[in-house]
N, C-alpha and C positions, 0 to 999 in steps of 0.2 A: 793465044789466051786474052790478050787485051782486045783483039777485034772480036772474038766470041762474045765478051761481056759488052762491047758497044752494040752489036747486033741484037743482043738480048734486050738490053736497055732500050733500043728503038721499037723493039718489038712490043714491050710492055707499054711503053708511051703511046704507041699507037693504038693499042687495045684499050687503054684508058680514054683516049680520045673518042673512040668509037662509042664506048659505054656511056660517055658523058653526053655525046650528041643524041643517042637514042633516048637516055632518061630524060631529057629536057627539064623543064621547070614547072613543077605542079603549082596550078592556081590556088591550091588549098595551103601552101606554104606561107609564113609570114612575109612581109614584104623585105626587099633588101636590094642591094646593089647588083647589077649584071654580073653573071658568072660565066666566064669563057671556059671553052674545055681545058681539061688538065690543070690549068693554073687557077681557074675559079676567078675570085676577086682579088687574088695576091698582089698583082701589080698596083692596084689603086690604093693599097694599105698605106698609111702614113704613121709615123712614129711622134708622140708617145701613142699606144693602141687605143688606151682609155678614152682619150680625147678624141681621137678619130671616130671610134664608136659612138661617142656621144653626139658629134656631128652629123653621123649616119642616121641617129634617131630623130635628130631635129627633122630630117627629110622623109624618113620612112615610118616613123613612131617608135614608141618604147621598146617593141621586141623586133629585132632584125634577124634576117636569116641571110648568111653569105657562105660560099664555099672559099676556104684556103687550099689551094691546090685541090685535091679531090676531096678534101675532107670537109664536110657540113658543120656548120656552127650556127647556133642561135645564142644572140647576145641580149640580155636583159639590162636595160638602161635607166630604169626609173625605181622607185622604192615599191611602186604597186606591183611592177614586173617581177621584182626581187620577191616579194611576198609569195606571188602566184608561184614560182618555182621552188622557193626555198621553205615554203610553209604548207600552201595548198596541196602542191604536187611533190613535196619534198620526198616522199619515198620512192616516186618514179625517177627522180634525178639524183638520188643518193649514190649511185655508182660512179666509180673512176674509169676511164677508158683503159680496158685491160689489153689493148693490142700495142701500146706504146712501149717499145723496148727500152728505152731511157728509164722510165720510171720502173719498170719491172727490175732493171739492174739495180736502180738506187735503192729501192725497197726490200732488196734481198730477197727476190721472187714473190713478192706481195706478202711479206713477212710483217710488214709494219701497220700503223694505223693510218697515214695520211692517204696512202694509195691503194689501199686494200678496199675490195668492195664488200658490201654490208653482207654480214653471215654471221654466224656463231662465235667466229673467232674474233671478228671485228666488234662485236658488241662486248665481248668478254674486256678486250683491250679497252675499249671505250670506258667500260664500268671502271676497271682498274685505275685509270686516269682520273675519273671523278671522285671515286672513294678514296683511294690509297695515295696518289700523287698530288693531286691539286686540292685537297681538302684543306679546310681552315686549319686543322692540326699540323699538316704537313708544311704548309706554307708558313706556319709560326715557328716550326723546327728549322726552316731554311733562312729566316730572318736574320740571324747572325752573319751570315756569309754575305747577304746584300749589304749589311751594315759595314762590314770589314772592307768590302770593295768601296762603299761609298767614302769611308774614312781616307783610302789611299787616294781616291779622286780628288776630295777636298783637299789634302795636303798638297797635291800636286798643282792644283789651281792657286794655292796660297803661296808657293813658292814662285810660281811665274808672277804673281801681283807684286810679291816683294822686289822683283827685279824689273818690274815695270814691263815684263815681257807679254805678248799677246798669248792666249790659250786656243789651241785649236780642239774645239769641242768635240770634232769628229774622232779623231785620235783617242781622246779622254773617254768617250763614250764606248768605243771599241774595246779598250781594255776593261771599262767596268762591266760592260755586258758579257764579254768573254769570261771574265774571272767570276762574276756572281753566277752564271750559267753552268760553268764548269765544276763550281763548288757546290751548287745545288744538286747536280747531277753525280758527281764523283767524289766530292770532299776534297778536291785539290784542283788547282789550276792546270789545265791542260790545253795550253795554246796550240799544239800541235793538232790536236782533235778538231778544233773549231776551225783552223786554217784549212785543214785537208776536206773536211765536209763542207765547208763554205766554197772551195775551189771546186769540188764535186757537183754543187748546186749551180755554180756559174756556167757549168756545160750545157745547162739547159737553153741558155740564149744563143748557143753557136747553131749556125744554118745547118740542118741536117734534111736533105730533099725527102728521105724517107717519110719524114712526118707529114709532109703535105702530099705526096704519092706513095700510099702505104705499099703499094705492089713492088715497089723499089727499096722497102724498108730495110729487108733482109741482106742487102748488098753492102750497106754501111760505108756508102761513097764517099762520106767525109772522115771516116775513121773514128768518129766518136764512140762507138761502142766498144770499139777495139782497145781504145785509151782508157776507157771506164772499167772494163773487165780486167785488163792487163796491168794498170797502174794503179788507179785511183781507188777502186772498191776494195782490193786486196789490202791496200794500206790502211783504209778505215776499219776494215774487219779486224785486222791485227790489233790496232790500237784499242778498239771497243772490246774485242776478245780479252786483252790483257787486263782491262779495267774490270770487266766480269770475273775473270778468274781470280784476281786479287782480293775482290770483295769476297767472293767463296771462301777463300783461304782464312780471310780474317773472321768471317761468320763461324767457320768451322773450331777455329782456335778459340774463338771467345765462348763456345759452348751456349750453355743456358743463360750467360750474362750478355749475349749479343744484345745491342741497341741499335736499331736504324738511323743513321746520320744523314743519309742522302737517298737519291732515287734508286740508285742500284742496289742499295741496301733493300729497299722496300720490294723492289723486283724480284731479288732472290730469296726474299722470305715470305713470298705469296702462300696462302694455303693451297693444298694439293688440288682443290677443285678449282682454283683460279691460276693454277701454274702456268707459266709461259716457258717456251723453249728458249735456249741461249739465242737462237736465232732471231725469234720474236724480242727478246730483249734488246739485241742489238739494233735492230730494225726499228725500234720505239725510239731509242737514244738517238740514233742517227736522224729521225724525225724531229726531235726536239731541238738538237743542234741546229740542223738545217734550216726550221722554221723559227727557231726563237732567237737566233744571233743577229742577221741583217735587220729583221723588222723591228725588234726592240730599238736598237741603236739607231735607225733612222727615224724612228717615231720621235724618240725623245730628241734628236737633232732638229726635226721639223718644229717641235714644240718650242725648244728654245730659240731658234731662229723667228718664229712668229711672235714672241714675247719680247725679245730684245729689241727688235724692229719696231715695236709700239710702246715706247715708254710709259704711257698712261696706264696701258693693262698691266705692266710690270710693277707700277707704283701701287695699283689697286690691291694686286696679289700680296705684296710686301706688307701693305697696311693690315689684310686679314691676318697674315703670319705674326705680325707684331702683337694684333689684339688677343689671338688665341694662344700662340706659343710665347711671346715675348722674346726678349733678347737675351735671355739668362740661361737657356737650356737648348739643346738640340732637338731637333724634329723627331718624333717617333712614328712607327707606322700606326700606331693606334689613334694618332691624332687625326689621320686623314679623314675620316667620317666628319671633322669638324671643320674642314676647310672647303666649303661648296664653291667658292670662287676658283681656287686651284683645280678643284675637281672639274669646273666648267672649262678651264684652259685646256686642260688634257683631252676632254670630250670634244671639243671645238677643234683642236689639232688633229685628233684623230678622225674627225668627220671630214676634214678639208684633204688630209693626207693619209689615205690608207696605206699601209706599208705593202700590200701586194694589191694593186687597184683593180686588177681583173680576178682576184681570187684564184682558186684551184678549178681546174676543169671539172664538172660534172658530166655525167652520161645516162641517156635513158636506154634501156634495152626494147622498150615498146613504145609505139606512137602515142601521143598525148594530145589531146584537142584542147585548145585554147578555150572554147566555150565563148567566144566574142561575137556569136550570132552570124559568123560567115562561115562556120564550119572549118577554121583554119587550125591546121595539124602540125605539131613538131614531129618531123618523122622519127622513126627509131634509130638508135645509134648515131646520134647527133651529140655533138660536143656543146655543153652549155657553158658560157663565160658570164657570170653576174658582174656587171660593171659597177663594182661597190664604189669606186670613185664619183660616178655620175648619180647613182643611188643616193649618196649621201649630199650630193648638192642639187636635189630635186626641187624645182621652185614651187612645186604643188605644196611642199611641207615647210620651206625656208624662205624668209624675205632675205633678199641680197645673199643668195646662197654661196656667191663665191668670197664673200668677205669674212675675215676672221673676227668674229663677235662673241666672245666667251658667254656674255650677259644672256643670250638667248636660252642658255641652259638653267639660269636662276630660277627657283620656284618651280621647275618642272620634274617630274619623275624620268625623263627621257634618258636613257642610258645605251651604250654600246654593247649589252648584252646580249642582243639577238632578238629581244622582243620588239623592239622598234624598228621598223625597216627603213626609216629616214636616217638612220646611223648604224651601219652594220660594217665597221671597219674589220672585224673578225669574222666576217660572214654571218650566218644563222642557220638554223635547223640541225639537222644530224651530223652535218658536215662543219659546223662551226669549229673554230680553233679551240682544241682542248685544254691549251694553256692561258685560256683568256684571263682567269683570275690571277694567275702569277704575273702575267704581263701587266695587268693594271695596277697590281700593287706594287710591282718594282718600278713602273714608270712614274707613278704618282709619288712614292717615296723619294725618288730622285729628283724630280722636279720641284718639289716643295723644299728640299733641302738645298739645292742650289740657289733657289730663290731667297730662302731665308739666310744663306751664308755670304751671298755677295751681291753687289751692285754689279749690273752687266751693262755693256755699250757698246755700240759699233765702232769700229776703227776707220777713221776718215778716209784713210786711202784703200781701205778694203772694206767696202760697205756690203751688207747682206744682200743677198739675190735670192729672192723667192721664187726661183725658178727649178724645174724637175730636170734630172739628168735622165736622158733618153736611152733606149736600146736595152733595157734590163727588165726583168720580172717584176722586182721591186722599184721604188722610185724614191730615190735619196735626192737631197738638193743637188743641185748642179754642180756646187763648187764647196769646198770645206767650209765650214762655219768657224772663222777665226776672229775673236773678238776680245774685248778687254774686260777684266774683272778686278775689283777691290772689295775688300772685306766690309761688310755692314755690321757684324757683330765681332765681338773680342776674339783673339785668337784661341783664349782659353776655352772659350766656347765651342769653336770650330774643331778644336782636338777632341771634343767629346762624340764626334761622329765615329 
């Protein structure tokens, strides 16, 4: 059996080489590095990929074409290139690669929002997110959940400061994000759900030869799909099935007196015309946990790392807080619109450190002409990666683009909401992150509260290092953020959080 498989692999690889040699490279493709048979440009790639692709743009231009294995990719590396793909040709590139088995399994057979290609079901799910889940009314309903988790975080920081002990903000933010996310979705803390889905998402970084040589994908040579099907996904489905069933039973018992208190309640209470299947509800919930946990946790960690390492910026932020909030009450979510410098800090942190630097892959079903006067064409069935990290640092739009300067946002209406392509940490267009509003509100509230409540400082023998961890889809700081904290307002006010 083993010999048969080995022979088959060799035959398929040989066929792939012949196909690659016959295909050659069209002169109408965007420029890019040399592509070898079978491996493409794989051997020349360097981590972290977003920085590597930005360096390629310096040599080949803002739109780079390359093959990773046998799979064609196009990389957009500037704000203008991002606008071309995510606005001008948004519809053509709004698909997701439907050939990838990993994402088919993760999405419960394309039953979710993130990986499903556009169509009536996708539009319905997107509408439900906009009008039912992430509306201002629903965000206000979930505000007490965020406050309860914030209070736990503030209490933990205060306890550490009393004992003169350092605070590990990565650990603290993981608890806060997990708790507030699960309360918003389920009205209860479900750390097992977050841990299991996070472990599942982590499988995406494991080497899988089938992703770069699609003709071998069905063989699952690394056993990734077998593990997903046999272990991880059944556990995720069981956990989410339990949540949906418990919510349905509570709704039935409450009768006409039923009141929605979380996202699952909303999803099981939709009108018949908008009703989702249980499978679609589970797929959507899986998306929200998978997309919302690590990204939020890492974004606030980067934000605090930048601020604490720059005491002058922290001082300005706390002066604004004293002027607007004072020291006799806690920060409220409705205060956030009156704190422009805190807003600027968050925008600048998201600009420099988008949580998923290369975003999610897009896919075009038909060829698209660049319109550059040279007849350059993006071939059909090409994976598009928008280098959010590079677009956010585009020197055509920012002076000193690699420096942390929140003041650059003061007096402007530039926001990360997808309208301004020089800052698109949540991407843009049809595929922009559906949870943008919740993420901004949660991050902003947490940042303002932490700066209002405590004075933060580096620890001399454990300085902050503003370097990225490599080898992951997201891009957290390379090491835990461990710092010192001391109260700057009275404990009776801290207790109001």
